[in-house]
PDB file of N, H, CA, C and O in Angstrom:
ATOM      1  N   MET A   1       2.707   7.576   6.408  1.00  0.00           N
ATOM      2  CA  MET A   1       3.153   8.307   4.804  1.00  0.00           C
ATOM      3  C   MET A   1       1.987   9.016   4.301  1.00  0.00           C
ATOM      4  O   MET A   1       0.890   8.978   4.859  1.00  0.00           O
ATOM      5  N   ASP A   2       2.274   9.747   3.100  1.00  0.00           N
ATOM      6  H   ASP A   2       3.165   9.778   2.646  1.00  0.00           H
ATOM      7  CA  ASP A   2       1.594  10.725   2.251  1.00  0.00           C
ATOM      8  C   ASP A   2       1.160   9.920   1.303  1.00  0.00           C
ATOM      9  O   ASP A   2       1.856   9.453   0.401  1.00  0.00           O
ATOM     10  N   ILE A   3      -0.070   9.725   1.488  1.00  0.00           N
ATOM     11  H   ILE A   3      -0.635  10.104   2.220  1.00  0.00           H
ATOM     12  CA  ILE A   3      -0.814   9.160   0.187  1.00  0.00           C
ATOM     13  C   ILE A   3      -1.497   9.620  -0.270  1.00  0.00           C
ATOM     14  O   ILE A   3      -2.528   9.030  -0.593  1.00  0.00           O
ATOM     15  N   SER A   4      -1.247  11.216  -0.606  1.00  0.00           N
ATOM     16  H   SER A   4      -0.409  11.695  -0.343  1.00  0.00           H
ATOM     17  CA  SER A   4      -2.217  12.115  -1.419  1.00  0.00           C
ATOM     18  C   SER A   4      -1.644  11.851  -3.089  1.00  0.00           C
ATOM     19  O   SER A   4      -2.560  11.859  -3.911  1.00  0.00           O
ATOM     20  N   SER A   5      -0.512  11.666  -3.546  1.00  0.00           N
ATOM     21  H   SER A   5       0.232  11.660  -2.878  1.00  0.00           H
ATOM     22  CA  SER A   5      -0.124  11.173  -4.985  1.00  0.00           C
ATOM     23  C   SER A   5      -1.104   9.698  -5.359  1.00  0.00           C
ATOM     24  O   SER A   5      -1.684   9.302  -6.371  1.00  0.00           O
ATOM     25  N   LEU A   6      -0.951   9.246  -4.163  1.00  0.00           N
ATOM     26  H   LEU A   6      -0.480   9.567  -3.342  1.00  0.00           H
ATOM     27  CA  LEU A   6      -1.439   7.638  -4.658  1.00  0.00           C
ATOM     28  C   LEU A   6      -2.902   7.390  -4.749  1.00  0.00           C
ATOM     29  O   LEU A   6      -3.386   6.386  -5.271  1.00  0.00           O
ATOM     30  N   VAL A   7      -3.674   8.500  -4.135  1.00  0.00           N
ATOM     31  H   VAL A   7      -3.280   9.316  -3.711  1.00  0.00           H
ATOM     32  CA  VAL A   7      -5.013   8.276  -4.229  1.00  0.00           C
ATOM     33  C   VAL A   7      -6.041   8.441  -5.673  1.00  0.00           C
ATOM     34  O   VAL A   7      -7.153   7.986  -5.943  1.00  0.00           O
ATOM     35  N   PRO A   8      -5.199   9.208  -6.330  1.00  0.00           N
ATOM     36  CA  PRO A   8      -6.165   9.360  -7.702  1.00  0.00           C
ATOM     37  C   PRO A   8      -6.116   7.943  -8.532  1.00  0.00           C
ATOM     38  O   PRO A   8      -6.945   7.486  -9.318  1.00  0.00           O
ATOM     39  N   MET A   9      -4.543   7.268  -7.977  1.00  0.00           N
ATOM     40  H   MET A   9      -3.869   7.640  -7.338  1.00  0.00           H
ATOM     41  CA  MET A   9      -4.641   5.711  -8.618  1.00  0.00           C
ATOM     42  C   MET A   9      -5.542   4.806  -8.290  1.00  0.00           C
ATOM     43  O   MET A   9      -6.063   3.970  -9.029  1.00  0.00           O
ATOM     44  N   VAL A  10      -5.715   4.993  -7.156  1.00  0.00           N
ATOM     45  H   VAL A  10      -5.292   5.672  -6.556  1.00  0.00           H
ATOM     46  CA  VAL A  10      -6.674   3.871  -6.901  1.00  0.00           C
ATOM     47  C   VAL A  10      -8.371   3.954  -7.050  1.00  0.00           C
ATOM     48  O   VAL A  10      -9.117   3.002  -7.277  1.00  0.00           O
ATOM     49  N   GLY A  11      -8.767   5.430  -6.846  1.00  0.00           N
ATOM     50  H   GLY A  11      -8.160   6.204  -6.661  1.00  0.00           H
ATOM     51  CA  GLY A  11      -9.371   6.036  -7.362  1.00  0.00           C
ATOM     52  C   GLY A  11     -10.671   5.143  -5.856  1.00  0.00           C
ATOM     53  O   GLY A  11     -10.202   4.954  -4.734  1.00  0.00           O
ATOM     54  N   ASP A  12     -11.925   4.808  -6.120  1.00  0.00           N
ATOM     55  H   ASP A  12     -12.307   4.961  -7.032  1.00  0.00           H
ATOM     56  CA  ASP A  12     -12.589   4.227  -4.892  1.00  0.00           C
ATOM     57  C   ASP A  12     -12.759   2.727  -5.350  1.00  0.00           C
ATOM     58  O   ASP A  12     -13.849   2.159  -5.296  1.00  0.00           O
ATOM     59  N   GLY A  13     -11.654   2.151  -5.785  1.00  0.00           N
ATOM     60  H   GLY A  13     -10.768   2.613  -5.830  1.00  0.00           H
ATOM     61  CA  GLY A  13     -11.509   0.680  -6.077  1.00  0.00           C
ATOM     62  C   GLY A  13     -11.093  -0.189  -5.011  1.00  0.00           C
ATOM     63  O   GLY A  13     -10.769   0.513  -4.053  1.00  0.00           O
ATOM     64  N   PRO A  14     -10.970  -1.321  -4.779  1.00  0.00           N
ATOM     65  CA  PRO A  14     -10.935  -2.167  -3.630  1.00  0.00           C
ATOM     66  C   PRO A  14      -9.731  -1.864  -2.544  1.00  0.00           C
ATOM     67  O   PRO A  14      -9.759  -1.940  -1.316  1.00  0.00           O
ATOM     68  N   ASN A  15      -8.615  -1.477  -3.481  1.00  0.00           N
ATOM     69  H   ASN A  15      -8.593  -1.415  -4.479  1.00  0.00           H
ATOM     70  CA  ASN A  15      -7.832  -1.146  -2.563  1.00  0.00           C
ATOM     71  C   ASN A  15      -7.780   0.069  -2.073  1.00  0.00           C
ATOM     72  O   ASN A  15      -6.926   0.035  -1.187  1.00  0.00           O
ATOM     73  N   ARG A  16      -8.369   1.482  -2.186  1.00  0.00           N
ATOM     74  H   ARG A  16      -9.063   1.510  -2.906  1.00  0.00           H
ATOM     75  CA  ARG A  16      -8.616   2.481  -1.342  1.00  0.00           C
ATOM     76  C   ARG A  16      -8.925   2.037   0.059  1.00  0.00           C
ATOM     77  O   ARG A  16      -9.203   3.071   0.666  1.00  0.00           O
ATOM     78  N   PHE A  17      -9.010   1.048   0.843  1.00  0.00           N
ATOM     79  H   PHE A  17      -8.785   0.208   0.349  1.00  0.00           H
ATOM     80  CA  PHE A  17      -9.369   1.130   2.189  1.00  0.00           C
ATOM     81  C   PHE A  17      -7.723   1.054   2.790  1.00  0.00           C
ATOM     82  O   PHE A  17      -7.254   1.770   3.674  1.00  0.00           O
ATOM     83  N   LEU A  18      -6.919  -0.184   1.921  1.00  0.00           N
ATOM     84  H   LEU A  18      -7.300  -0.766   1.203  1.00  0.00           H
ATOM     85  CA  LEU A  18      -5.222  -0.467   2.161  1.00  0.00           C
ATOM     86  C   LEU A  18      -5.092   0.995   2.058  1.00  0.00           C
ATOM     87  O   LEU A  18      -5.050   1.709   3.059  1.00  0.00           O
ATOM     88  N   LEU A  19      -5.030   1.427   0.910  1.00  0.00           N
ATOM     89  H   LEU A  19      -5.064   0.847   0.096  1.00  0.00           H
ATOM     90  CA  LEU A  19      -4.251   2.553   0.880  1.00  0.00           C
ATOM     91  C   LEU A  19      -4.509   3.891   1.696  1.00  0.00           C
ATOM     92  O   LEU A  19      -3.744   4.845   1.555  1.00  0.00           O
ATOM     93  N   GLU A  20      -5.732   3.953   2.654  1.00  0.00           N
ATOM     94  H   GLU A  20      -6.354   3.178   2.769  1.00  0.00           H
ATOM     95  CA  GLU A  20      -5.857   4.875   3.506  1.00  0.00           C
ATOM     96  C   GLU A  20      -5.570   4.385   4.769  1.00  0.00           C
ATOM     97  O   GLU A  20      -5.216   5.227   5.595  1.00  0.00           O
ATOM     98  N   SER A  21      -5.648   3.030   5.180  1.00  0.00           N
ATOM     99  H   SER A  21      -5.936   2.347   4.510  1.00  0.00           H
ATOM    100  CA  SER A  21      -5.090   2.509   6.445  1.00  0.00           C
ATOM    101  C   SER A  21      -3.457   2.513   6.515  1.00  0.00           C
ATOM    102  O   SER A  21      -2.830   2.305   7.553  1.00  0.00           O
ATOM    103  N   ILE A  22      -2.889   2.777   5.279  1.00  0.00           N
ATOM    104  H   ILE A  22      -3.399   2.946   4.435  1.00  0.00           H
ATOM    105  CA  ILE A  22      -1.588   2.981   5.456  1.00  0.00           C
ATOM    106  C   ILE A  22      -0.899   3.999   5.634  1.00  0.00           C
ATOM    107  O   ILE A  22       0.285   4.120   5.950  1.00  0.00           O
ATOM    108  N   GLY A  23      -2.059   5.084   5.317  1.00  0.00           N
ATOM    109  H   GLY A  23      -3.020   4.986   5.060  1.00  0.00           H
ATOM    110  CA  GLY A  23      -1.936   6.448   5.237  1.00  0.00           C
ATOM    111  C   GLY A  23      -2.040   7.127   6.918  1.00  0.00           C
ATOM    112  O   GLY A  23      -1.399   8.020   7.473  1.00  0.00           O
ATOM    113  N   SER A  24      -3.110   6.274   7.360  1.00  0.00           N
ATOM    114  H   SER A  24      -3.630   5.549   6.909  1.00  0.00           H
ATOM    115  CA  SER A  24      -3.636   6.573   8.605  1.00  0.00           C
ATOM    116  C   SER A  24      -3.098   7.248   9.925  1.00  0.00           C
ATOM    117  O   SER A  24      -2.250   6.542  10.471  1.00  0.00           O
ATOM    118  N   ARG A  25      -3.310   8.171  10.438  1.00  0.00           N
ATOM    119  H   ARG A  25      -3.999   8.744   9.994  1.00  0.00           H
ATOM    120  CA  ARG A  25      -2.729   8.850  11.766  1.00  0.00           C
ATOM    121  C   ARG A  25      -3.355   8.435  13.019  1.00  0.00           C
ATOM    122  O   ARG A  25      -3.142   8.933  14.124  1.00  0.00           O
ATOM    123  N   ASN A  26      -4.442   7.119  12.638  1.00  0.00           N
ATOM    124  H   ASN A  26      -4.616   6.714  11.741  1.00  0.00           H
ATOM    125  CA  ASN A  26      -5.446   7.140  14.011  1.00  0.00           C
ATOM    126  C   ASN A  26      -4.788   5.921  14.427  1.00  0.00           C
ATOM    127  O   ASN A  26      -4.705   4.793  13.942  1.00  0.00           O
ATOM    128  N   PRO A  27      -4.362   6.460  15.430  1.00  0.00           N
ATOM    129  CA  PRO A  27      -3.364   5.229  16.532  1.00  0.00           C
ATOM    130  C   PRO A  27      -4.409   4.136  16.976  1.00  0.00           C
ATOM    131  O   PRO A  27      -3.782   3.268  17.584  1.00  0.00           O
ATOM    132  N   GLN A  28      -5.748   3.828  16.917  1.00  0.00           N
ATOM    133  H   GLN A  28      -6.257   4.533  16.423  1.00  0.00           H
ATOM    134  CA  GLN A  28      -6.511   3.071  17.110  1.00  0.00           C
ATOM    135  C   GLN A  28      -6.138   1.903  16.053  1.00  0.00           C
ATOM    136  O   GLN A  28      -5.825   0.790  16.475  1.00  0.00           O
ATOM    137  N   MET A  29      -6.179   2.184  14.690  1.00  0.00           N
ATOM    138  H   MET A  29      -6.433   3.088  14.348  1.00  0.00           H
ATOM    139  CA  MET A  29      -6.035   1.834  13.480  1.00  0.00           C
ATOM    140  C   MET A  29      -4.542   0.999  13.337  1.00  0.00           C
ATOM    141  O   MET A  29      -4.218  -0.141  13.003  1.00  0.00           O
ATOM    142  N   LEU A  30      -3.829   2.228  13.786  1.00  0.00           N
ATOM    143  H   LEU A  30      -4.092   3.154  14.058  1.00  0.00           H
ATOM    144  CA  LEU A  30      -2.569   1.255  13.604  1.00  0.00           C
ATOM    145  C   LEU A  30      -1.984   0.239  14.793  1.00  0.00           C
ATOM    146  O   LEU A  30      -0.941  -0.402  14.666  1.00  0.00           O
ATOM    147  N   GLY A  31      -2.771   0.209  15.872  1.00  0.00           N
ATOM    148  H   GLY A  31      -3.618   0.729  15.976  1.00  0.00           H
ATOM    149  CA  GLY A  31      -2.105  -0.621  16.766  1.00  0.00           C
ATOM    150  C   GLY A  31      -3.036  -1.924  16.173  1.00  0.00           C
ATOM    151  O   GLY A  31      -2.464  -2.988  16.409  1.00  0.00           O
ATOM    152  N   GLN A  32      -4.023  -2.053  15.630  1.00  0.00           N
ATOM    153  H   GLN A  32      -4.488  -1.189  15.438  1.00  0.00           H
ATOM    154  CA  GLN A  32      -4.970  -3.084  15.475  1.00  0.00           C
ATOM    155  C   GLN A  32      -4.054  -3.599  14.182  1.00  0.00           C
ATOM    156  O   GLN A  32      -3.886  -4.809  14.035  1.00  0.00           O
ATOM    157  N   GLN A  33      -3.649  -2.942  13.538  1.00  0.00           N
ATOM    158  H   GLN A  33      -3.785  -1.959  13.658  1.00  0.00           H
ATOM    159  CA  GLN A  33      -2.724  -3.450  12.230  1.00  0.00           C
ATOM    160  C   GLN A  33      -1.553  -4.172  12.801  1.00  0.00           C
ATOM    161  O   GLN A  33      -0.978  -5.069  12.185  1.00  0.00           O
ATOM    162  N   TYR A  34      -1.265  -3.830  13.798  1.00  0.00           N
ATOM    163  H   TYR A  34      -1.732  -3.101  14.298  1.00  0.00           H
ATOM    164  CA  TYR A  34       0.157  -4.130  14.671  1.00  0.00           C
ATOM    165  C   TYR A  34      -0.101  -5.578  15.011  1.00  0.00           C
ATOM    166  O   TYR A  34       0.556  -6.553  14.644  1.00  0.00           O
ATOM    167  N   GLN A  35      -1.256  -5.545  15.837  1.00  0.00           N
ATOM    168  H   GLN A  35      -1.790  -4.754  16.135  1.00  0.00           H
ATOM    169  CA  GLN A  35      -1.571  -6.715  16.544  1.00  0.00           C
ATOM    170  C   GLN A  35      -1.943  -7.885  15.453  1.00  0.00           C
ATOM    171  O   GLN A  35      -1.776  -9.069  15.749  1.00  0.00           O
ATOM    172  N   ASP A  36      -2.396  -7.531  14.325  1.00  0.00           N
ATOM    173  H   ASP A  36      -2.531  -6.570  14.085  1.00  0.00           H
ATOM    174  CA  ASP A  36      -2.962  -8.274  12.986  1.00  0.00           C
ATOM    175  C   ASP A  36      -1.569  -8.772  12.311  1.00  0.00           C
ATOM    176  O   ASP A  36      -1.224  -9.914  12.008  1.00  0.00           O
ATOM    177  N   PHE A  37      -0.997  -7.738  12.199  1.00  0.00           N
ATOM    178  H   PHE A  37      -1.278  -6.810  12.445  1.00  0.00           H
ATOM    179  CA  PHE A  37       0.750  -8.137  11.731  1.00  0.00           C
ATOM    180  C   PHE A  37       1.167  -9.711  12.676  1.00  0.00           C
ATOM    181  O   PHE A  37       1.351 -10.893  12.387  1.00  0.00           O
ATOM    182  N   GLN A  38       1.169  -8.948  13.797  1.00  0.00           N
ATOM    183  H   GLN A  38       1.020  -7.988  14.033  1.00  0.00           H
ATOM    184  CA  GLN A  38       2.031 -10.037  15.139  1.00  0.00           C
ATOM    185  C   GLN A  38       1.509 -11.373  15.026  1.00  0.00           C
ATOM    186  O   GLN A  38       2.217 -12.367  15.187  1.00  0.00           O
ATOM    187  N   ALA A  39       0.143 -11.418  14.720  1.00  0.00           N
ATOM    188  H   ALA A  39      -0.432 -10.610  14.589  1.00  0.00           H
ATOM    189  CA  ALA A  39      -0.980 -12.610  14.872  1.00  0.00           C
ATOM    190  C   ALA A  39      -0.600 -13.259  13.394  1.00  0.00           C
ATOM    191  O   ALA A  39      -0.394 -14.473  13.413  1.00  0.00           O
ATOM    192  N   ALA A  40      -0.507 -12.722  12.374  1.00  0.00           N
ATOM    193  H   ALA A  40      -0.674 -11.736  12.359  1.00  0.00           H
ATOM    194  CA  ALA A  40       0.386 -13.371  11.070  1.00  0.00           C
ATOM    195  C   ALA A  40       1.641 -13.757  10.943  1.00  0.00           C
ATOM    196  O   ALA A  40       2.013 -14.511  10.043  1.00  0.00           O
ATOM    197  N   LEU A  41       2.424 -13.253  11.865  1.00  0.00           N
ATOM    198  H   LEU A  41       2.122 -12.641  12.595  1.00  0.00           H
ATOM    199  CA  LEU A  41       3.904 -14.004  11.543  1.00  0.00           C
ATOM    200  C   LEU A  41       3.795 -15.033  12.396  1.00  0.00           C
ATOM    201  O   LEU A  41       4.785 -15.750  12.248  1.00  0.00           O
ATOM    202  N   GLY A  42       2.985 -15.503  13.314  1.00  0.00           N
ATOM    203  H   GLY A  42       2.181 -14.920  13.433  1.00  0.00           H
ATOM    204  CA  GLY A  42       2.727 -17.113  13.976  1.00  0.00           C
ATOM    205  C   GLY A  42       4.013 -16.868  15.049  1.00  0.00           C
ATOM    206  O   GLY A  42       4.512 -15.763  15.264  1.00  0.00           O
ATOM    207  N   SER A  43       4.407 -18.038  15.625  1.00  0.00           N
ATOM    208  H   SER A  43       4.002 -18.935  15.450  1.00  0.00           H
ATOM    209  CA  SER A  43       5.506 -18.078  16.864  1.00  0.00           C
ATOM    210  C   SER A  43       6.866 -17.573  16.331  1.00  0.00           C
ATOM    211  O   SER A  43       7.346 -17.562  15.198  1.00  0.00           O
ATOM    212  N   GLN A  44       7.327 -17.152  17.548  1.00  0.00           N
ATOM    213  H   GLN A  44       6.937 -17.161  18.469  1.00  0.00           H
ATOM    214  CA  GLN A  44       8.521 -16.726  17.003  1.00  0.00           C
ATOM    215  C   GLN A  44       9.567 -17.630  16.387  1.00  0.00           C
ATOM    216  O   GLN A  44       9.664 -18.828  16.651  1.00  0.00           O
ATOM    217  N   GLY A  45      10.508 -16.825  15.366  1.00  0.00           N
ATOM    218  H   GLY A  45      10.430 -15.851  15.151  1.00  0.00           H
ATOM    219  CA  GLY A  45      10.916 -17.774  14.472  1.00  0.00           C
ATOM    220  C   GLY A  45      10.294 -18.727  13.376  1.00  0.00           C
ATOM    221  O   GLY A  45      10.823 -19.398  12.489  1.00  0.00           O
ATOM    222  N   GLU A  46       9.170 -18.571  13.702  1.00  0.00           N
ATOM    223  H   GLU A  46       8.740 -18.026  14.422  1.00  0.00           H
ATOM    224  CA  GLU A  46       8.387 -19.394  12.262  1.00  0.00           C
ATOM    225  C   GLU A  46       8.382 -18.513  11.092  1.00  0.00           C
ATOM    226  O   GLU A  46       8.387 -19.099  10.009  1.00  0.00           O
ATOM    227  N   LEU A  47       8.375 -17.310  11.072  1.00  0.00           N
ATOM    228  H   LEU A  47       8.371 -16.833  11.951  1.00  0.00           H
ATOM    229  CA  LEU A  47       8.259 -16.531   9.612  1.00  0.00           C
ATOM    230  C   LEU A  47       9.303 -15.600   9.512  1.00  0.00           C
ATOM    231  O   LEU A  47       9.409 -14.869  10.497  1.00  0.00           O
ATOM    232  N   GLU A  48      10.177 -15.402   8.519  1.00  0.00           N
ATOM    233  H   GLU A  48      10.091 -15.996   7.720  1.00  0.00           H
ATOM    234  CA  GLU A  48      10.802 -14.244   8.384  1.00  0.00           C
ATOM    235  C   GLU A  48      10.461 -13.019   7.969  1.00  0.00           C
ATOM    236  O   GLU A  48       9.542 -13.173   7.164  1.00  0.00           O
ATOM    237  N   VAL A  49      10.735 -11.778   8.103  1.00  0.00           N
ATOM    238  H   VAL A  49      11.481 -11.653   8.757  1.00  0.00           H
ATOM    239  CA  VAL A  49      10.352 -10.447   7.800  1.00  0.00           C
ATOM    240  C   VAL A  49      11.709  -9.894   6.809  1.00  0.00           C
ATOM    241  O   VAL A  49      12.817  -9.757   7.327  1.00  0.00           O
ATOM    242  N   ILE A  50      11.474  -9.600   5.344  1.00  0.00           N
ATOM    243  H   ILE A  50      10.574  -9.711   4.923  1.00  0.00           H
ATOM    244  CA  ILE A  50      12.404  -9.065   4.799  1.00  0.00           C
ATOM    245  C   ILE A  50      11.904  -7.874   4.431  1.00  0.00           C
ATOM    246  O   ILE A  50      10.760  -7.828   3.979  1.00  0.00           O
ATOM    247  N   CYS A  51      12.754  -6.601   4.578  1.00  0.00           N
ATOM    248  H   CYS A  51      13.683  -6.638   4.945  1.00  0.00           H
ATOM    249  CA  CYS A  51      12.301  -5.286   3.667  1.00  0.00           C
ATOM    250  C   CYS A  51      13.383  -4.707   3.454  1.00  0.00           C
ATOM    251  O   CYS A  51      14.504  -4.638   3.960  1.00  0.00           O
ATOM    252  N   PHE A  52      12.633  -4.159   2.305  1.00  0.00           N
ATOM    253  H   PHE A  52      11.723  -4.215   1.894  1.00  0.00           H
ATOM    254  CA  PHE A  52      13.341  -3.955   0.907  1.00  0.00           C
ATOM    255  C   PHE A  52      12.999  -2.213   0.626  1.00  0.00           C
ATOM    256  O   PHE A  52      11.821  -1.908   0.439  1.00  0.00           O
ATOM    257  N   TYR A  53      14.089  -1.094   0.606  1.00  0.00           N
ATOM    258  H   TYR A  53      15.045  -1.342   0.757  1.00  0.00           H
ATOM    259  CA  TYR A  53      13.896   0.144   0.541  1.00  0.00           C
ATOM    260  C   TYR A  53      14.593   0.814  -0.531  1.00  0.00           C
ATOM    261  O   TYR A  53      15.713   0.422  -0.859  1.00  0.00           O
ATOM    262  N   GLU A  54      13.970   1.905  -1.174  1.00  0.00           N
ATOM    263  H   GLU A  54      13.060   2.224  -0.907  1.00  0.00           H
ATOM    264  CA  GLU A  54      14.468   2.545  -2.033  1.00  0.00           C
ATOM    265  C   GLU A  54      16.001   3.529  -1.543  1.00  0.00           C
ATOM    266  O   GLU A  54      15.896   4.263  -0.561  1.00  0.00           O
ATOM    267  N   THR A  55      17.012   3.477  -2.108  1.00  0.00           N
ATOM    268  H   THR A  55      17.097   2.880  -2.906  1.00  0.00           H
ATOM    269  CA  THR A  55      18.074   4.265  -1.632  1.00  0.00           C
ATOM    270  C   THR A  55      18.247   5.408  -2.502  1.00  0.00           C
ATOM    271  O   THR A  55      19.192   6.164  -2.279  1.00  0.00           O
ATOM    272  N   VAL A  56      17.357   5.662  -3.588  1.00  0.00           N
ATOM    273  H   VAL A  56      16.589   5.048  -3.770  1.00  0.00           H
ATOM    274  CA  VAL A  56      17.341   7.049  -4.081  1.00  0.00           C
ATOM    275  C   VAL A  56      16.095   6.997  -4.478  1.00  0.00           C
ATOM    276  O   VAL A  56      15.449   6.065  -4.958  1.00  0.00           O
ATOM    277  N   GLU A  57      15.682   8.600  -4.119  1.00  0.00           N
ATOM    278  H   GLU A  57      16.207   9.357  -3.730  1.00  0.00           H
ATOM    279  CA  GLU A  57      14.171   9.089  -4.489  1.00  0.00           C
ATOM    280  C   GLU A  57      13.800   9.021  -5.931  1.00  0.00           C
ATOM    281  O   GLU A  57      14.350   9.662  -6.826  1.00  0.00           O
ATOM    282  N   SER A  58      12.757   8.132  -6.076  1.00  0.00           N
ATOM    283  H   SER A  58      12.311   7.611  -5.349  1.00  0.00           H
ATOM    284  CA  SER A  58      12.260   8.085  -7.220  1.00  0.00           C
ATOM    285  C   SER A  58      10.867   9.302  -7.548  1.00  0.00           C
ATOM    286  O   SER A  58      10.237   9.903  -6.678  1.00  0.00           O
ATOM    287  N   PRO A  59      10.724   9.373  -8.636  1.00  0.00           N
ATOM    288  CA  PRO A  59       9.560  10.298  -9.007  1.00  0.00           C
ATOM    289  C   PRO A  59       8.253  10.227  -8.172  1.00  0.00           C
ATOM    290  O   PRO A  59       8.253   9.228  -7.452  1.00  0.00           O
ATOM    291  N   THR A  60       7.256  10.912  -8.070  1.00  0.00           N
ATOM    292  H   THR A  60       7.255  11.723  -8.655  1.00  0.00           H
ATOM    293  CA  THR A  60       6.157  10.352  -7.873  1.00  0.00           C
ATOM    294  C   THR A  60       4.969   9.846  -8.658  1.00  0.00           C
ATOM    295  O   THR A  60       4.442  10.366  -9.642  1.00  0.00           O
ATOM    296  N   ALA A  61       4.675   8.802  -8.070  1.00  0.00           N
ATOM    297  H   ALA A  61       5.103   8.380  -7.271  1.00  0.00           H
ATOM    298  CA  ALA A  61       3.499   8.244  -9.075  1.00  0.00           C
ATOM    299  C   ALA A  61       2.556   9.080  -9.713  1.00  0.00           C
ATOM    300  O   ALA A  61       2.223  10.143  -9.189  1.00  0.00           O
ATOM    301  N   ILE A  62       2.124   8.729 -10.721  1.00  0.00           N
ATOM    302  H   ILE A  62       2.395   7.865 -11.147  1.00  0.00           H
ATOM    303  CA  ILE A  62       1.094   9.949 -11.825  1.00  0.00           C
ATOM    304  C   ILE A  62       0.119   8.635 -12.557  1.00  0.00           C
ATOM    305  O   ILE A  62       0.563   7.588 -13.029  1.00  0.00           O
ATOM    306  N   GLN A  63      -1.089   8.999 -12.489  1.00  0.00           N
ATOM    307  H   GLN A  63      -1.450   9.849 -12.105  1.00  0.00           H
ATOM    308  CA  GLN A  63      -2.048   7.970 -13.082  1.00  0.00           C
ATOM    309  C   GLN A  63      -1.929   8.233 -14.702  1.00  0.00           C
ATOM    310  O   GLN A  63      -1.507   9.336 -15.053  1.00  0.00           O
ATOM    311  N   VAL A  64      -2.170   7.574 -15.382  1.00  0.00           N
ATOM    312  H   VAL A  64      -2.512   6.678 -15.097  1.00  0.00           H
ATOM    313  CA  VAL A  64      -1.949   7.279 -16.996  1.00  0.00           C
ATOM    314  C   VAL A  64      -2.848   6.530 -17.216  1.00  0.00           C
ATOM    315  O   VAL A  64      -2.952   5.352 -16.874  1.00  0.00           O
ATOM    316  N   ARG A  65      -3.664   7.269 -17.893  1.00  0.00           N
ATOM    317  H   ARG A  65      -3.580   8.226 -18.170  1.00  0.00           H
ATOM    318  CA  ARG A  65      -4.897   6.626 -18.675  1.00  0.00           C
ATOM    319  C   ARG A  65      -4.709   6.114 -20.466  1.00  0.00           C
ATOM    320  O   ARG A  65      -4.265   6.854 -21.344  1.00  0.00           O
ATOM    321  N   LEU A  66      -5.123   4.845 -20.642  1.00  0.00           N
ATOM    322  H   LEU A  66      -5.483   4.244 -19.929  1.00  0.00           H
ATOM    323  CA  LEU A  66      -4.580   4.310 -21.955  1.00  0.00           C
ATOM    324  C   LEU A  66      -5.956   4.134 -22.403  1.00  0.00           C
ATOM    325  O   LEU A  66      -6.982   3.861 -21.780  1.00  0.00           O
ATOM    326  N   PRO A  67      -5.680   4.404 -23.883  1.00  0.00           N
ATOM    327  CA  PRO A  67      -6.898   3.945 -24.497  1.00  0.00           C
ATOM    328  C   PRO A  67      -7.257   2.759 -24.544  1.00  0.00           C
ATOM    329  O   PRO A  67      -6.470   1.826 -24.382  1.00  0.00           O
ATOM    330  N   MET A  68      -8.585   2.612 -24.787  1.00  0.00           N
ATOM    331  H   MET A  68      -9.224   3.370 -24.919  1.00  0.00           H
ATOM    332  CA  MET A  68      -9.110   1.165 -24.635  1.00  0.00           C
ATOM    333  C   MET A  68      -8.439   0.093 -25.454  1.00  0.00           C
ATOM    334  O   MET A  68      -8.408  -1.093 -25.128  1.00  0.00           O
ATOM    335  N   SER A  69      -7.908   0.603 -26.538  1.00  0.00           N
ATOM    336  H   SER A  69      -7.933   1.567 -26.803  1.00  0.00           H
ATOM    337  CA  SER A  69      -7.574  -0.220 -27.957  1.00  0.00           C
ATOM    338  C   SER A  69      -6.134  -0.777 -27.037  1.00  0.00           C
ATOM    339  O   SER A  69      -5.821  -1.966 -27.106  1.00  0.00           O
ATOM    340  N   VAL A  70      -5.404   0.098 -26.279  1.00  0.00           N
ATOM    341  H   VAL A  70      -5.658   1.063 -26.223  1.00  0.00           H
ATOM    342  CA  VAL A  70      -4.096  -0.216 -26.151  1.00  0.00           C
ATOM    343  C   VAL A  70      -4.420  -1.061 -24.720  1.00  0.00           C
ATOM    344  O   VAL A  70      -3.501  -1.776 -24.321  1.00  0.00           O
ATOM    345  N   CYS A  71      -5.336  -1.037 -24.133  1.00  0.00           N
ATOM    346  H   CYS A  71      -6.083  -0.456 -24.457  1.00  0.00           H
ATOM    347  CA  CYS A  71      -5.546  -1.770 -22.858  1.00  0.00           C
ATOM    348  C   CYS A  71      -5.726  -3.467 -23.218  1.00  0.00           C
ATOM    349  O   CYS A  71      -5.278  -4.434 -22.601  1.00  0.00           O
ATOM    350  N   ASP A  72      -6.537  -3.415 -24.424  1.00  0.00           N
ATOM    351  H   ASP A  72      -6.902  -2.630 -24.925  1.00  0.00           H
ATOM    352  CA  ASP A  72      -7.033  -5.068 -25.004  1.00  0.00           C
ATOM    353  C   ASP A  72      -5.890  -5.814 -25.585  1.00  0.00           C
ATOM    354  O   ASP A  72      -6.103  -6.880 -26.163  1.00  0.00           O
ATOM    355  N   HIS A  73      -4.707  -5.336 -25.474  1.00  0.00           N
ATOM    356  H   HIS A  73      -4.534  -4.470 -25.004  1.00  0.00           H
ATOM    357  CA  HIS A  73      -3.291  -5.583 -25.978  1.00  0.00           C
ATOM    358  C   HIS A  73      -2.352  -6.234 -24.695  1.00  0.00           C
ATOM    359  O   HIS A  73      -1.436  -7.052 -24.790  1.00  0.00           O
ATOM    360  N   LEU A  74      -2.973  -5.500 -23.313  1.00  0.00           N
ATOM    361  H   LEU A  74      -3.717  -4.836 -23.237  1.00  0.00           H
ATOM    362  CA  LEU A  74      -2.141  -5.842 -22.133  1.00  0.00           C
ATOM    363  C   LEU A  74      -2.391  -7.523 -21.655  1.00  0.00           C
ATOM    364  O   LEU A  74      -1.782  -7.988 -20.691  1.00  0.00           O
TER     365      LEU A  74
END
């Protein structure tokens, strides 16, 4: 996954590691994520995975900075 447009939104915040792991091309990291995901699912038939995807291309995410006075009301 190309994460270049998402990096500015997370900056150095707590979601940076998650974002970089999603965009990783490191086979060891992806293998570990696969194993972790399988372990989280439990035994067969215990959980159901439902996938959603867009059928129409959406515009690239952009970072918006709101004035503090606006943020206080959110």
